[in-house]
N, C-alpha and C positions, 0 to 999 in steps of 0.2 A: 506494500502497499502505499511506504516511506518514498518508495522508487517513483513509482506510477505520477502520487503529488510532485513531484520534482519535475520528473520528464512534465507534468502539465505549465508546470512555471515557468519553466522556462518557456516554453513552448510559446507564453503570454508575455514572456520580456521580449524574445527575439520579431514575436511578431510588431508591440507594440514598435524598439525599434527602430526597422523598417517601417512605421507607417510616420514617423519623427521623421528620419531622415529621408524619405523620403515629399514629405508635406513640407522641407523647413523655409519653403524658402514665404509662403503662407501666413506660418505660426510665429513669421518675423515680422508680418505685418501689421503694422497700426491700426486701432481706431481706439475715438473716442465712447465714452459713455456720454448717455444724453438722461439724463429726469425732469420732463416738463408740470408740475406738480399746480397745472393751471394760475396758481398764487408767485411761483418761482419754479424762472429754471437752472437748473444747476447743468456745467460739462466740462468733465477730465479731462486731460491735458490728453495728448495720442498715450498710451501706451499696446505693450508687442500683444498679441493676441496670445498665444504663447501664456502670458501670465494675465488671461479673463480662463483660461480651460485652468490655469493652475488655480485661481482663487475659489474658482466652483468646486473644483475636485472639496479643498480644502476643507470649507464652507460646506461640501454635503456631508465630509472627516466628522469636524467636531457637532455637527446637526445628529449626526448616528450616532459619537460615539455619546451624545450625553445623554437618547434617547434610551442608549444601552445599560448606562449608570443608573438613569432612576429606576429602570426594571430592571439592575441588579439589585439595588435599598429594597426592593418589594420584594423579593425574594427573597433575601437575609431577612427582613420581620419577617415571615415566614417559616424561614426554618426556623428560629431561635422562637417563636408562638407552636411549633411544635414539638422542639426541644422540652421548653416548660411544662410541656402538656404533657411531655412522658414523661421528666418527670418524678410532673406530680402522680404518675398514676405511679410509675415505680415505691417512689411513695407506700401508697394505697399498698402495695401488691405487701411489702415488707413491713406493714402493721394487719394485715389478714393472716401473712404466711405465719406471724407469732403469734399468734393468736390457740391457745389450747381444742384441740380437738375435741370437743365433746362425742362419746358414743351415742348414738340417737336410741330410745325404746322404741319397737319395733311389737306392734300386739299380735297376743300369740293365735293361735289357729282358734282354740279350746274357747275368747270371747271374740271372735268375726262369729265365728258359729252359731254362738247364743242367743 
């Protein structure tokens, strides 16, 4: 499984390098960002296109990490609650194990027939 994963990652990296090298002229092209808010209009200076791609990737990475972090906190809280429940139930089991066992008296057959 590890060798298959290594091969797949290698193929993905090689593919990415080929795409970047073949489109280097396009990626170094400069563009501006325009934002029109009806009250005021903003415009950035010329920025290379690969910086847009890199920025979009990093923003997506931060958003997905923060979402995953929130899910991890929820899961840890749930695990803590379950462990606390287990601890309480184990204590209850210990209490029941320490109680003496009384032999239950069973009615004899003579009293049942009467």
